[in-house]
OpenMM code with the backbone's topology and positions (N, CA, C; nanometers):
from openmm import Vec3, app, unit

residues = "LEU PRO VAL ASN ARG ALA LYS SER GLY ILE ARG ARG PRO SER THR PHE LYS LEU LEU GLY TYR ARG PHE THR PRO VAL TYR LYS LYS GLY VAL LYS GLY HIS TYR GLN LEU ILE VAL SER GLU GLN ALA TRP GLN THR LEU LYS ARG LYS LEU ARG TYR LEU THR LYS LYS THR LEU PRO LEU SER LEU SER GLU ARG LEU GLN ARG LEU LYS PRO ILE TYR LYS GLY TRP LEU ASN ASN PHE ARG LEU GLY ASN ILE HIS THR LYS LEU LYS LYS LEU ASP GLU TRP LEU ARG ASN ARG LEU ARG TYR CYS ILE TRP HIS ASP TRP LYS LYS PRO GLU ARG LYS ARG LYS ASN LEU ILE GLY LEU GLY ILE LYS GLN ASP GLN ALA TYR ALA TRP SER ARG THR ARG MET GLY GLY TRP ALA VAL ALA GLN SER PRO ILE LEU ARG THR THR ILE THR GLU LYS ARG LEU ARG LYS ARG GLY TYR GLU SER MET LEU ALA TYR TYR LEU SER VAL LYS PHE".split()
positions = [
    Vec3(5.4775, 6.7182, 2.8641),
    Vec3(5.4913, 6.8656, 2.8615),
    Vec3(5.6478, 6.8716, 2.9219),
    Vec3(5.7592, 6.8998, 2.8742),
    Vec3(5.8867, 6.8936, 2.9294),
    Vec3(5.8507, 7.0328, 3.0630),
    Vec3(5.9428, 7.0010, 3.1672),
    Vec3(5.9626, 7.1149, 3.2552),
    Vec3(6.0942, 7.1649, 3.2479),
    Vec3(6.0558, 7.3170, 3.2406),
    Vec3(6.1844, 7.4016, 3.2749),
    Vec3(6.2518, 7.4015, 3.4060),
    Vec3(6.3545, 7.3333, 3.4530),
    Vec3(6.3988, 7.3422, 3.5593),
    Vec3(6.4652, 7.4721, 3.6123),
    Vec3(6.4838, 7.5704, 3.5402),
    Vec3(6.5351, 7.7007, 3.5639),
    Vec3(6.4099, 7.7774, 3.6194),
    Vec3(6.2906, 7.7470, 3.5550),
    Vec3(6.1916, 7.8521, 3.5972),
    Vec3(6.0909, 7.7802, 3.7057),
    Vec3(6.1216, 7.6510, 3.7369),
    Vec3(6.0262, 7.5624, 3.8070),
    Vec3(6.0923, 7.5666, 3.9498),
    Vec3(6.0220, 7.5480, 4.0462),
    Vec3(6.1082, 7.5615, 4.2030),
    Vec3(6.0049, 7.6363, 4.2803),
    Vec3(6.0761, 7.6047, 4.4090),
    Vec3(5.9952, 7.6858, 4.5234),
    Vec3(6.0929, 7.8200, 4.5772),
    Vec3(6.0441, 7.9001, 4.5823),
    Vec3(6.1079, 8.0447, 4.5876),
    Vec3(6.0263, 8.1126, 4.6855),
    Vec3(6.1162, 8.2074, 4.7359),
    Vec3(6.0752, 8.3210, 4.8420),
    Vec3(6.0325, 8.4378, 4.7411),
    Vec3(5.8862, 8.4856, 4.7688),
    Vec3(5.8359, 8.5845, 4.6810),
    Vec3(5.9199, 8.7076, 4.6297),
    Vec3(6.0220, 8.7268, 4.7284),
    Vec3(6.1074, 8.8279, 4.6840),
    Vec3(6.2034, 8.8104, 4.5756),
    Vec3(6.1954, 8.6510, 4.5255),
    Vec3(6.3228, 8.6563, 4.4303),
    Vec3(6.2212, 8.5815, 4.2960),
    Vec3(6.1000, 8.6022, 4.3310),
    Vec3(6.0155, 8.5599, 4.2316),
    Vec3(5.9968, 8.6264, 4.1091),
    Vec3(5.9816, 8.5917, 3.9856),
    Vec3(5.9373, 8.6869, 3.8794),
    Vec3(5.8137, 8.6160, 3.7850),
    Vec3(5.7320, 8.6775, 3.7610),
    Vec3(5.6180, 8.6276, 3.6889),
    Vec3(5.5393, 8.7001, 3.6104),
    Vec3(5.5535, 8.6790, 3.4872),
    Vec3(5.4866, 8.7694, 3.3655),
    Vec3(5.5684, 8.9092, 3.3545),
    Vec3(5.6603, 8.9299, 3.3869),
    Vec3(5.7203, 9.0400, 3.4151),
    Vec3(5.6807, 9.1284, 3.5293),
    Vec3(5.6259, 9.0854, 3.6302),
    Vec3(5.6193, 9.1242, 3.7786),
    Vec3(5.7094, 9.0848, 3.8582),
    Vec3(5.7431, 9.1555, 3.9659),
    Vec3(5.8277, 9.0779, 4.0967),
    Vec3(5.7249, 9.1562, 4.2058),
    Vec3(5.7832, 9.0759, 4.3021),
    Vec3(5.6918, 9.0980, 4.4375),
    Vec3(5.8038, 9.1639, 4.5608),
    Vec3(5.7539, 9.2408, 4.6117),
    Vec3(5.8250, 9.3300, 4.7156),
    Vec3(5.7688, 9.3102, 4.8466),
    Vec3(5.8136, 9.3187, 4.9583),
    Vec3(5.7237, 9.3186, 5.0848),
    Vec3(5.6994, 9.4726, 5.1172),
    Vec3(5.5832, 9.4617, 5.1787),
    Vec3(5.5463, 9.5990, 5.2127),
    Vec3(5.5419, 9.6094, 5.3559),
    Vec3(5.6171, 9.7065, 5.4077),
    Vec3(5.6497, 9.7143, 5.5321),
    Vec3(5.5514, 9.8120, 5.6363),
    Vec3(5.4891, 9.7532, 5.6955),
    Vec3(5.4133, 9.8231, 5.8143),
    Vec3(5.4224, 9.7725, 5.9311),
    Vec3(5.3779, 9.8380, 6.0174),
    Vec3(5.4260, 9.8051, 6.1700),
    Vec3(5.3263, 9.7067, 6.2050),
    Vec3(5.3676, 9.5909, 6.2756),
    Vec3(5.3023, 9.4907, 6.2906),
    Vec3(5.2420, 9.3847, 6.2056),
    Vec3(5.2766, 9.3994, 6.0523),
    Vec3(5.2230, 9.3305, 5.9587),
    Vec3(5.3266, 9.2587, 5.9092),
    Vec3(5.3327, 9.1013, 5.8447),
    Vec3(5.4350, 9.0313, 5.7921),
    Vec3(5.3450, 8.9745, 5.6904),
    Vec3(5.4329, 8.9425, 5.5799),
    Vec3(5.4001, 8.8592, 5.4974),
    Vec3(5.3111, 8.9204, 5.3677),
    Vec3(5.2815, 9.0308, 5.3860),
    Vec3(5.2216, 9.1072, 5.2734),
    Vec3(5.3156, 9.1504, 5.1532),
    Vec3(5.2827, 9.1472, 5.0472),
    Vec3(5.3573, 9.1806, 4.9119),
    Vec3(5.2984, 9.2784, 4.8377),
    Vec3(5.3845, 9.3579, 4.7820),
    Vec3(5.3050, 9.4220, 4.6620),
    Vec3(5.3588, 9.3920, 4.5277),
    Vec3(5.2876, 9.4036, 4.3880),
    Vec3(5.3420, 9.3898, 4.2786),
    Vec3(5.4185, 9.4947, 4.2293),
    Vec3(5.5278, 9.4595, 4.1689),
    Vec3(5.6078, 9.5747, 4.0866),
    Vec3(5.6569, 9.5445, 3.9748),
    Vec3(5.6682, 9.6165, 3.8799),
    Vec3(5.7126, 9.5755, 3.7342),
    Vec3(5.8649, 9.5230, 3.7245),
    Vec3(5.8866, 9.4181, 3.6800),
    Vec3(6.0677, 9.3817, 3.6882),
    Vec3(6.1437, 9.4653, 3.5848),
    Vec3(6.2680, 9.4717, 3.6446),
    Vec3(6.3546, 9.5658, 3.5525),
    Vec3(6.3628, 9.5649, 3.4424),
    Vec3(6.3711, 9.4460, 3.3622),
    Vec3(6.3575, 9.3943, 3.2294),
    Vec3(6.2454, 9.4233, 3.1555),
    Vec3(6.1342, 9.4541, 3.2199),
    Vec3(6.0000, 9.5123, 3.1304),
    Vec3(6.0241, 9.6648, 3.1106),
    Vec3(6.0839, 9.7321, 3.2264),
    Vec3(6.1004, 9.8789, 3.2063),
    Vec3(6.2269, 9.9011, 3.1063),
    Vec3(6.3235, 9.8511, 3.1074),
    Vec3(6.4255, 9.8434, 3.0054),
    Vec3(6.3823, 9.8111, 2.8494),
    Vec3(6.2567, 9.7271, 2.8321),
    Vec3(6.1840, 9.7061, 2.7141),
    Vec3(6.1392, 9.8278, 2.6624),
    Vec3(6.0436, 9.8656, 2.7747),
    Vec3(5.9608, 9.9867, 2.7239),
    Vec3(6.0528, 10.1171, 2.6716),
    Vec3(6.1502, 10.1307, 2.7737),
    Vec3(6.2265, 10.2524, 2.7404),
    Vec3(6.3245, 10.2368, 2.6175),
    Vec3(6.3439, 10.1295, 2.5784),
    Vec3(6.4249, 10.0943, 2.4347),
    Vec3(6.3313, 10.1244, 2.3490),
    Vec3(6.1781, 10.0778, 2.3432),
    Vec3(6.1230, 10.1139, 2.2311),
    Vec3(6.0706, 10.2568, 2.2011),
    Vec3(6.0513, 10.3322, 2.3224),
    Vec3(6.0337, 10.4715, 2.3427),
    Vec3(6.1512, 10.5421, 2.2880),
    Vec3(6.2775, 10.5075, 2.3303),
    Vec3(6.4154, 10.5738, 2.2675),
    Vec3(6.4331, 10.5544, 2.1254),
    Vec3(6.3489, 10.4550, 2.0819),
    Vec3(6.3634, 10.4169, 1.9260),
    Vec3(6.2883, 10.5246, 1.8681),
    Vec3(6.1775, 10.5312, 1.9099),
    Vec3(6.0432, 10.6383, 1.8199),
    Vec3(6.1074, 10.7563, 1.8467),
    Vec3(6.1695, 10.8188, 1.9532),
    Vec3(6.2121, 10.9390, 1.9766),
    Vec3(6.3468, 10.9673, 1.9346),
    Vec3(6.4101, 10.8944, 1.8541),
    Vec3(6.5383, 10.9380, 1.7806),
    Vec3(6.5145, 11.0591, 1.7159),
    Vec3(6.6294, 11.1718, 1.7251),
    Vec3(6.6036, 11.2821, 1.6253),
    Vec3(6.6194, 11.2503, 1.4923),
    Vec3(6.6962, 11.1617, 1.4613),
    Vec3(6.7108, 11.1201, 1.3140),
    Vec3(6.6146, 11.0506, 1.2360),
    Vec3(6.5098, 10.9899, 1.3223),
    Vec3(6.3902, 10.9146, 1.2696),
    Vec3(6.3246, 11.0342, 1.1851),
    Vec3(6.2844, 11.0096, 1.0680),
    Vec3(6.2286, 11.1257, 0.9806),
    Vec3(6.0830, 11.1091, 0.9971),
    Vec3(6.0304, 11.1518, 1.1109),
    Vec3(5.8871, 11.1772, 1.1419),
    Vec3(5.8395, 11.3297, 1.1811),
    Vec3(5.7228, 11.3285, 1.1358),
    Vec3(5.6675, 11.5185, 1.2023),
    Vec3(5.6378, 11.4128, 1.3375),
    Vec3(5.6290, 11.5408, 1.4235),
    Vec3(5.5786, 11.5345, 1.5831),
    Vec3(5.4366, 11.4443, 1.5957),
    Vec3(5.3320, 11.4725, 1.4958),
    Vec3(5.2102, 11.4188, 1.5127),
    Vec3(5.2361, 11.2671, 1.4912),
    Vec3(5.3136, 11.2317, 1.3598),
    Vec3(5.3297, 11.0608, 1.3372),
    Vec3(5.4104, 11.0187, 1.4607),
    Vec3(5.5090, 11.0972, 1.5229),
    Vec3(5.5792, 11.0039, 1.6410),
    Vec3(5.4690, 11.0109, 1.7632),
    Vec3(5.3874, 11.1020, 1.7882),
    Vec3(5.2800, 11.0864, 1.8937),
    Vec3(5.2198, 10.9582, 1.8723),
    Vec3(5.1685, 10.9563, 1.7327),
    Vec3(5.0581, 10.8472, 1.7128),
    Vec3(5.1255, 10.6952, 1.7112),
    Vec3(5.2644, 10.7173, 1.6759),
    Vec3(5.3280, 10.5636, 1.7083),
    Vec3(5.3604, 10.5523, 1.8557),
    Vec3(5.3903, 10.6494, 1.9261),
    Vec3(5.4129, 10.6024, 2.0540),
    Vec3(5.2661, 10.5706, 2.1690),
    Vec3(5.1992, 10.6001, 2.1069),
    Vec3(5.0458, 10.5823, 2.1882),
    Vec3(5.0333, 10.4341, 2.1973),
    Vec3(5.0056, 10.3683, 2.0828),
    Vec3(4.9912, 10.2330, 2.1263),
    Vec3(5.1127, 10.1335, 2.2001),
    Vec3(5.2156, 10.1974, 2.2011),
    Vec3(5.3310, 10.1463, 2.2432),
    Vec3(5.3048, 10.1365, 2.4144),
    Vec3(5.2871, 10.2451, 2.4828),
    Vec3(5.2748, 10.2734, 2.5874),
    Vec3(5.1239, 10.2388, 2.6468),
    Vec3(5.0439, 10.2562, 2.5526),
    Vec3(4.9200, 10.2300, 2.6220),
    Vec3(4.9061, 10.0801, 2.6413),
    Vec3(4.9603, 9.9930, 2.5473),
    Vec3(4.9642, 9.8549, 2.5681),
    Vec3(5.0520, 9.7761, 2.6849),
    Vec3(5.1612, 9.8754, 2.6895),
    Vec3(5.2174, 9.8330, 2.7825),
    Vec3(5.1759, 9.8714, 2.9616),
    Vec3(5.1053, 9.9815, 2.9444),
    Vec3(5.0493, 10.0106, 3.0873),
    Vec3(4.9320, 9.9345, 3.1215),
    Vec3(4.8580, 9.8844, 3.0085),
    Vec3(4.7393, 9.7875, 3.0068),
    Vec3(4.7854, 9.7031, 3.0925),
    Vec3(4.9036, 9.6274, 3.0219),
    Vec3(4.9560, 9.4991, 3.0779),
    Vec3(5.0082, 9.5022, 3.2194),
    Vec3(5.0383, 9.6234, 3.2708),
    Vec3(5.1383, 9.6275, 3.3904),
    Vec3(5.0551, 9.7357, 3.4768),
    Vec3(4.9283, 9.7458, 3.4705),
    Vec3(4.8369, 9.8363, 3.5519),
    Vec3(4.8382, 9.7795, 3.7144),
    Vec3(4.8416, 9.6629, 3.7172),
    Vec3(4.8431, 9.5971, 3.8473),
    Vec3(4.9554, 9.6293, 3.9551),
    Vec3(5.0708, 9.6765, 3.8782),
    Vec3(5.2029, 9.6825, 3.9720),
    Vec3(5.1791, 9.8470, 4.0290),
    Vec3(5.2714, 9.8981, 4.1265),
    Vec3(5.2900, 10.0070, 4.1580),
    Vec3(5.3994, 10.0524, 4.0936),
    Vec3(5.3794, 10.1273, 4.0112),
    Vec3(5.4500, 10.1811, 3.9127),
    Vec3(5.4674, 10.3477, 3.9004),
    Vec3(5.3905, 10.4064, 3.9999),
    Vec3(5.3485, 10.5595, 3.9945),
    Vec3(5.4811, 10.6381, 3.9730),
    Vec3(5.5562, 10.6050, 4.0874),
    Vec3(5.6990, 10.7144, 4.0904),
    Vec3(5.8166, 10.6734, 3.9567),
    Vec3(5.7941, 10.5464, 3.9139),
    Vec3(5.8939, 10.5691, 3.7959),
    Vec3(5.8274, 10.5839, 3.6729),
    Vec3(5.6907, 10.6024, 3.6698),
    Vec3(5.6366, 10.6179, 3.5637),
    Vec3(5.6628, 10.7768, 3.5288),
    Vec3(5.6122, 10.8482, 3.6333),
    Vec3(5.6741, 11.0010, 3.6622),
    Vec3(5.7877, 11.0295, 3.6000),
    Vec3(5.8961, 10.9625, 3.6472),
    Vec3(6.0156, 10.9953, 3.5749),
    Vec3(6.0422, 10.9633, 3.4385),
    Vec3(5.9846, 10.8636, 3.4038),
    Vec3(5.9905, 10.8057, 3.2464),
    Vec3(5.9085, 10.8994, 3.1819),
    Vec3(5.7952, 10.9558, 3.2352),
    Vec3(5.7034, 11.0536, 3.1358),
    Vec3(5.7796, 11.1730, 3.1272),
    Vec3(5.8693, 11.2083, 3.2441),
    Vec3(5.9295, 11.3610, 3.2145),
    Vec3(6.0663, 11.3389, 3.1158),
    Vec3(6.1169, 11.1928, 3.1354),
    Vec3(6.2244, 11.1741, 3.0090),
    Vec3(6.1791, 11.1819, 2.8814),
    Vec3(6.0487, 11.1350, 2.8819),
    Vec3(5.9709, 11.1094, 2.7270),
    Vec3(5.9583, 11.2459, 2.6851),
    Vec3(5.8957, 11.3475, 2.7464),
    Vec3(5.8781, 11.4806, 2.7174),
    Vec3(5.9840, 11.5634, 2.6785),
    Vec3(6.1203, 11.5248, 2.7699),
    Vec3(6.2375, 11.6090, 2.7171),
    Vec3(6.2764, 11.5329, 2.5750),
    Vec3(6.2758, 11.4069, 2.5580),
    Vec3(6.2913, 11.3468, 2.4354),
    Vec3(6.2160, 11.3927, 2.3115),
    Vec3(6.0909, 11.4307, 2.3290),
    Vec3(6.0125, 11.4862, 2.2247),
    Vec3(6.0704, 11.6376, 2.2160),
    Vec3(6.0894, 11.6885, 2.3399),
    Vec3(6.1475, 11.8468, 2.2937),
    Vec3(6.2529, 11.8451, 2.2179),
    Vec3(6.3543, 11.7185, 2.2381),
    Vec3(6.4704, 11.7358, 2.1548),
    Vec3(6.4391, 11.7020, 2.0243),
    Vec3(6.3630, 11.6307, 1.9768),
    Vec3(6.3114, 11.6157, 1.8598),
    Vec3(6.2641, 11.7257, 1.7478),
    Vec3(6.1916, 11.8248, 1.8377),
    Vec3(6.1444, 11.9211, 1.7740),
    Vec3(6.2607, 12.0471, 1.7715),
    Vec3(6.3365, 12.0624, 1.8755),
    Vec3(6.4418, 12.1456, 1.8588),
    Vec3(6.5240, 12.1168, 1.7027),
    Vec3(6.5690, 11.9603, 1.7187),
    Vec3(6.6481, 11.9234, 1.6051),
    Vec3(6.5600, 11.9529, 1.4710),
    Vec3(6.4419, 11.9437, 1.4668),
    Vec3(6.3531, 11.9774, 1.3396),
    Vec3(6.3687, 12.0891, 1.3034),
    Vec3(6.3724, 12.1991, 1.3770),
    Vec3(6.3955, 12.3303, 1.3741),
    Vec3(6.4970, 12.3592, 1.2724),
    Vec3(6.6154, 12.2778, 1.3271),
    Vec3(6.7403, 12.2964, 1.2322),
    Vec3(6.8589, 12.4573, 1.2431),
    Vec3(6.7985, 12.5355, 1.1803),
    Vec3(6.8847, 12.6317, 1.1628),
    Vec3(6.8440, 12.7538, 1.2669),
    Vec3(6.9489, 12.8253, 1.3057),
    Vec3(6.9249, 12.9475, 1.4239),
    Vec3(6.8171, 13.0242, 1.3808),
    Vec3(6.7810, 13.0791, 1.2611),
    Vec3(6.6786, 13.1890, 1.1996),
    Vec3(6.5478, 13.1064, 1.2475),
    Vec3(6.5140, 12.9818, 1.2056),
    Vec3(6.3823, 12.9016, 1.2243),
    Vec3(6.3507, 12.8880, 1.3592),
    Vec3(6.4771, 12.8372, 1.4437),
    Vec3(6.4740, 12.8302, 1.5790),
    Vec3(6.4233, 12.9691, 1.6253),
    Vec3(6.4832, 13.0896, 1.5895),
    Vec3(6.4389, 13.2024, 1.6655),
    Vec3(6.2897, 13.2455, 1.6011),
    Vec3(6.2654, 13.2169, 1.5022),
    Vec3(6.0943, 13.2441, 1.4575),
    Vec3(6.0105, 13.1708, 1.5452),
    Vec3(6.0555, 13.0427, 1.5439),
    Vec3(5.9450, 12.9485, 1.6173),
    Vec3(5.9484, 12.9648, 1.7889),
    Vec3(6.0407, 13.0193, 1.8289),
    Vec3(6.0411, 13.0689, 1.9784),
    Vec3(5.9656, 13.1930, 1.9689),
    Vec3(5.9756, 13.2656, 1.9052),
    Vec3(5.8910, 13.3980, 1.8909),
    Vec3(5.7563, 13.3753, 1.9110),
    Vec3(5.7253, 13.2772, 1.8151),
    Vec3(5.5725, 13.2085, 1.7938),
    Vec3(5.5143, 13.1487, 1.9097),
    Vec3(5.6243, 13.1128, 1.9987),
    Vec3(5.5756, 13.0488, 2.1261),
    Vec3(5.5930, 13.1555, 2.2268),
    Vec3(5.6089, 13.2550, 2.2061),
    Vec3(5.5646, 13.3692, 2.3186),
    Vec3(5.7237, 13.4289, 2.3451),
    Vec3(5.8236, 13.3659, 2.3249),
    Vec3(5.9504, 13.4539, 2.3638),
    Vec3(5.9963, 13.5835, 2.3002),
    Vec3(6.0290, 13.6756, 2.3951),
    Vec3(6.0648, 13.8131, 2.3267),
    Vec3(6.1789, 13.8123, 2.2289),
    Vec3(6.1965, 13.8981, 2.1538),
    Vec3(6.2792, 13.8787, 2.0444),
    Vec3(6.4173, 13.8552, 2.0769),
    Vec3(6.4286, 13.9535, 2.1620),
    Vec3(6.6012, 13.9513, 2.2029),
    Vec3(6.6352, 13.8414, 2.2658),
    Vec3(6.5558, 13.7864, 2.3393),
    Vec3(6.5647, 13.6480, 2.4283),
    Vec3(6.5628, 13.5295, 2.3379),
    Vec3(6.4572, 13.5543, 2.2248),
    Vec3(6.4767, 13.4249, 2.1129),
    Vec3(6.5999, 13.4281, 2.0430),
    Vec3(6.6393, 13.5519, 1.9940),
    Vec3(6.7812, 13.5672, 1.9213),
    Vec3(6.8765, 13.4868, 1.9921),
    Vec3(6.9001, 13.5295, 2.1280),
    Vec3(7.0036, 13.4464, 2.2163),
    Vec3(7.0190, 13.3141, 2.2406),
    Vec3(6.8661, 13.2771, 2.2419),
    Vec3(6.8251, 13.1156, 2.2648),
    Vec3(6.8740, 13.0482, 2.1284),
    Vec3(6.8431, 13.0882, 2.0253),
    Vec3(6.8319, 13.0256, 1.9139),
    Vec3(6.9726, 13.0074, 1.8536),
    Vec3(7.0474, 13.1074, 1.9154),
    Vec3(7.2320, 13.0781, 1.9015),
    Vec3(7.3003, 13.0308, 1.9947),
    Vec3(7.2117, 12.9789, 2.0984),
    Vec3(7.2861, 12.8935, 2.2192),
    Vec3(7.4082, 12.7987, 2.1700),
    Vec3(7.5066, 12.7461, 2.2153),
    Vec3(7.6112, 12.6611, 2.2037),
    Vec3(7.5881, 12.5643, 2.2646),
    Vec3(7.4832, 12.5464, 2.3662),
    Vec3(7.4495, 12.4292, 2.4143),
    Vec3(7.3782, 12.3104, 2.3256),
    Vec3(7.4239, 12.2022, 2.3385),
    Vec3(7.3778, 12.0898, 2.2828),
    Vec3(7.2194, 12.0542, 2.2855),
    Vec3(7.1769, 11.9929, 2.1916),
    Vec3(7.0478, 11.9829, 2.1783),
    Vec3(6.9869, 11.8944, 2.2964),
    Vec3(7.0500, 11.8020, 2.3854),
    Vec3(6.9945, 11.7579, 2.4918),
    Vec3(6.9999, 11.8304, 2.6009),
    Vec3(7.0867, 11.9100, 2.6096),
    Vec3(7.0658, 12.0235, 2.7215),
    Vec3(6.9784, 12.1431, 2.7272),
    Vec3(6.9276, 12.1830, 2.5752),
    Vec3(6.8551, 12.2677, 2.5524),
    Vec3(6.6951, 12.2429, 2.5788),
    Vec3(6.6804, 12.0779, 2.5523),
    Vec3(6.5654, 12.0497, 2.5720),
    Vec3(6.5315, 12.0254, 2.7486),
    Vec3(6.6189, 12.0467, 2.8118),
    Vec3(6.6110, 12.0165, 2.9435),
    Vec3(6.6365, 12.1630, 3.0321),
    Vec3(6.6334, 12.2726, 2.9550),
    Vec3(6.6701, 12.4138, 2.9805),
    Vec3(6.5619, 12.4536, 2.9805),
    Vec3(6.5352, 12.6066, 3.0628),
    Vec3(6.4180, 12.6706, 3.0507),
    Vec3(6.3807, 12.6977, 2.8959),
    Vec3(6.4722, 12.7212, 2.8071),
    Vec3(6.4939, 12.7495, 2.6683),
    Vec3(6.3296, 12.6698, 2.6101),
    Vec3(6.3486, 12.5306, 2.6150),
    Vec3(6.2234, 12.4625, 2.5757),
    Vec3(6.1321, 12.4153, 2.6865),
    Vec3(6.1755, 12.4229, 2.8148),
    Vec3(6.0867, 12.4006, 2.9313),
    Vec3(5.9669, 12.4957, 2.9320),
    Vec3(6.0161, 12.6226, 2.9023),
    Vec3(5.9127, 12.7276, 2.9399),
    Vec3(5.8392, 12.7516, 2.7922),
    Vec3(5.8846, 12.6871, 2.6972),
    Vec3(5.8098, 12.7381, 2.5522),
    Vec3(5.7184, 12.5912, 2.4910),
    Vec3(5.7864, 12.5019, 2.5035),
    Vec3(5.7501, 12.3674, 2.4676),
    Vec3(5.6531, 12.3039, 2.6089),
    Vec3(5.5533, 12.3130, 2.6603),
    Vec3(5.5166, 12.2921, 2.7786),
    Vec3(5.4368, 12.1826, 2.7678),
    Vec3(5.3838, 12.0959, 2.8947),
    Vec3(5.3351, 11.9680, 2.8694),
    Vec3(5.1982, 12.0115, 2.8062),
    Vec3(5.1453, 12.1119, 2.8326),
    Vec3(4.9882, 12.1727, 2.7826),
    Vec3(5.0277, 12.1978, 2.6286),
    Vec3(5.1064, 12.2444, 2.5954),
    Vec3(5.1224, 12.2738, 2.4547),
    Vec3(5.1357, 12.1225, 2.3553),
    Vec3(5.1981, 12.0357, 2.4306),
    Vec3(5.2041, 11.9103, 2.3639),
    Vec3(5.1010, 11.8108, 2.3821),
    Vec3(4.9981, 11.8465, 2.4740),
    Vec3(4.8606, 11.8042, 2.4954),
    Vec3(4.8097, 11.8322, 2.3668),
    Vec3(4.8224, 11.9690, 2.3243),
    Vec3(4.7463, 12.0123, 2.2380),
    Vec3(4.7647, 11.9794, 2.0674),
    Vec3(4.9074, 11.8945, 2.0441),
    Vec3(4.9410, 11.8507, 1.9453),
    Vec3(4.9155, 11.6790, 1.9622),
    Vec3(4.8620, 11.6404, 2.0538),
    Vec3(4.8131, 11.5170, 2.0655),
    Vec3(4.9012, 11.4159, 2.1931),
    Vec3(4.9848, 11.4766, 2.2549),
    Vec3(5.0472, 11.3957, 2.3576),
    Vec3(4.9740, 11.3737, 2.4765),
    Vec3(4.9734, 11.2401, 2.5138),
    Vec3(4.8826, 11.2185, 2.6469),
    Vec3(4.9864, 11.1364, 2.7088),
    Vec3(4.9884, 11.2058, 2.8543),
    Vec3(5.1027, 11.1782, 2.9835),
    Vec3(5.0544, 11.0403, 3.0235),
    Vec3(5.1821, 10.9706, 3.0009),
    Vec3(5.1687, 10.8105, 3.0628),
    Vec3(5.0885, 10.7960, 3.1968),
    Vec3(5.1378, 10.8705, 3.2769),
    Vec3(5.1013, 10.8684, 3.4213),
    Vec3(4.9320, 10.9000, 3.4173),
    Vec3(4.9044, 11.0133, 3.3208),
    Vec3(4.7591, 11.0399, 3.3385),
    Vec3(4.6775, 10.9239, 3.2834),
    Vec3(4.7237, 10.8493, 3.1808),
    Vec3(4.6919, 10.7374, 3.1132),
    Vec3(4.6748, 10.6147, 3.2572),
    Vec3(4.7580, 10.5880, 3.3038),
    Vec3(4.7949, 10.4827, 3.3961),
    Vec3(4.6870, 10.4988, 3.4995),
    Vec3(4.6898, 10.6326, 3.5653),
    Vec3(4.5636, 10.6600, 3.6535),
    Vec3(4.4385, 10.6346, 3.5937),
    Vec3(4.4300, 10.6553, 3.5003),
    Vec3(4.2954, 10.6238, 3.4428),
    Vec3(4.2618, 10.4770, 3.4028),
    Vec3(4.3394, 10.3797, 3.3637),
    Vec3(4.3184, 10.2449, 3.3610),
    Vec3(4.3519, 10.1352, 3.5102),
    Vec3(4.4066, 10.2051, 3.6195),
    Vec3(4.4506, 10.1479, 3.7288),
    Vec3(4.3371, 10.1049, 3.7753),
    Vec3(4.3154, 10.0087, 3.8556),
    Vec3(4.2091, 9.9538, 3.9139),
    Vec3(4.1840, 10.0400, 4.0713),
] * unit.nanometer
topology = app.Topology()
chain = topology.addChain("A")
for resn in residues:
    res = topology.addResidue(resn, chain)
    for name in ("N", "CA", "C"):
        topology.addAtom(name, app.Element.getBySymbol(name[0]), res)
């Protein structure tokens, strides 16, 4: 068996990577030599790249198909990295993913009149729906604005089949 000299050696835990995990020291008063597992930056970038591809606005998928394809990707990733301390980063990534989904929905509506009708269907008053449907903001700005945050909520996305990555992580974490 050939030895890979780049991977082999004696290292400090803070510079050591193993199967996508890194180690960082835990700072507690009077305690030394304790480390916790965190996910390496490369593993986060890989997950985000896969999620970004499936939530491209130009990918011709319905919302249910999109959600169906997303689930195995993030569930497999979270099952693999459930030992790490990823709660905070996962919360931010989850919010970003919801914004991407809102952006896809806004893009699918295409025309201002369809946007207006769909906003009315989501409970917005007619005057406000008219103004919001004809906004000059870009799609990504609209996805992060109150226009879609108040209408396409996490609760509504869950009804369509979306499962929060954070909720799934908390259910599989030891």
